[in-house]
C-alpha positions, -999 to 999 in steps of 0.1 A, spaced: -317 2 500 -319 -33 487 -354 -26 475 -341 3 454 -316 -18 437 -342 -45 433 -366 -20 417 -338 -7 394 -329 -43 385 -365 -51 377 -369 -20 355 -337 -29 337 -349 -64 330 -382 -50 316 -364 -24 295 -338 -48 282 -365 -73 273 -384 -48 252 -355 -36 232 -352 -67 211 -389 -68 206 -391 -33 193 -363 -42 168 -382 -73 158 -414 -52 154 -395 -29 130 -381 -58 111 -416 -74 110 -431 -42 97 -404 -39 70 -410 -76 61 -447 -70 58 -441 -40 36 -418 -61 14 -444 -88 11 -471 -63 2 -448 -47 -25 -439 -81 -39 -475 -91 -40 -485 -60 -58 -457 -65 -83 -468 -101 -89 -504 -90 -94 -493 -64 -120 -471 -89 -138 -500 -113 -139 -523 -86 -153 -498 -77 -179 -493 -114 -189 -530 -119 -191 -534 -89 -213 -506 -101 -236 -522 -136 -238 -556 -120 -246 -541 -98 -273 -522 -127 -289 -553 -149 -289 -574 -121 -305 -548 -117 -332 -547 -154 -340 -585 -157 -339 -588 -126 -362 -564 -142 -387 -582 -175 -387 -616 -157 -392 -601 -137 -421 -588 -168 -438 -621 -186 -435 -639 -156 -449 -616 -157 -479 -623 -194 -483 -660 -188 -481 -657 -163 -509 -640 -190 -530 -667 -215 -522 -694 -190 -532 -677 -187 -566 -676 -225 -570 -712 -229 -560 -723 -203 -585 -706 -224 -612 -722 -257 -600 -752 -273 -617 -786 -261 -606 -795 -293 -588 -763 -293 -567 -763 -255 -562 -795 -255 -540 -780 -280 -515 -746 -263 -515 -762 -229 -510 -781 -241 -480 -749 -254 -465 -731 -222 -474 -759 -201 -456 -754 -222 -425 -716 -217 -428 -722 -180 -430 -743 -180 -399 -715 -198 -380 -690 -174 -393 -711 -145 -380 -713 -163 -347 -675 -165 -346 -673 -128 -355 -697 -119 -326 -675 -140 -302 -645 -122 -314 -662 -89 -308 -671 -101 -273 -635 -111 -267 -623 -76 -275 -644 -60 -248 -641 -88 -222 -623 -80 -190 -591 -97 -183 -609 -118 -156 -637 -128 -180 -618 -134 -212 -609 -170 -204 -646 -179 -205 -651 -160 -237 -621 -176 -252 -636 -211 -246 -668 -201 -264 -647 -186 -292 -626 -218 -296 -658 -239 -297 -674 -216 -323 -642 -216 -344 -639 -254 -343 -675 -257 -353 -670 -233 -382 -639 -251 -394 -658 -285 -392 -687 -271 -412 -664 -256 -438 -646 -290 -442 -680 -307 -445 -692 -283 -472 -659 -286 -490 -662 -324 -491 -696 -320 -509 -682 -297 -535 -682 -312 -571 
């Protein structure tokens, strides 16, 4: 009879020891689900933020390009009024400036279709091309009569 109580006692200890573990397993599963949900929300927020940053950068770059295009039109008019000897050199510089402007426009077009993951790389190229364009514009402007 002692063995019967001993067996019942052993079973009770085993059952009692598994009850907290099953509760902990449920809590652990709930915690894991919470972590997954929070991670997904963070990923979505990051994607949204990246898209907003990309859109803002595109808008700013487009505005800058439009402004430079207007300035180039003004330079063209000034060059047309310059003396013939000066006009040839200025026209050459203007042609180079136009090529750089076209390069910036191509970079802007690339930026529009770039994936969110790739746009940072395209942005760097765009920044470099825009800076080079502005520098060339200032250089040409300094040579204007």
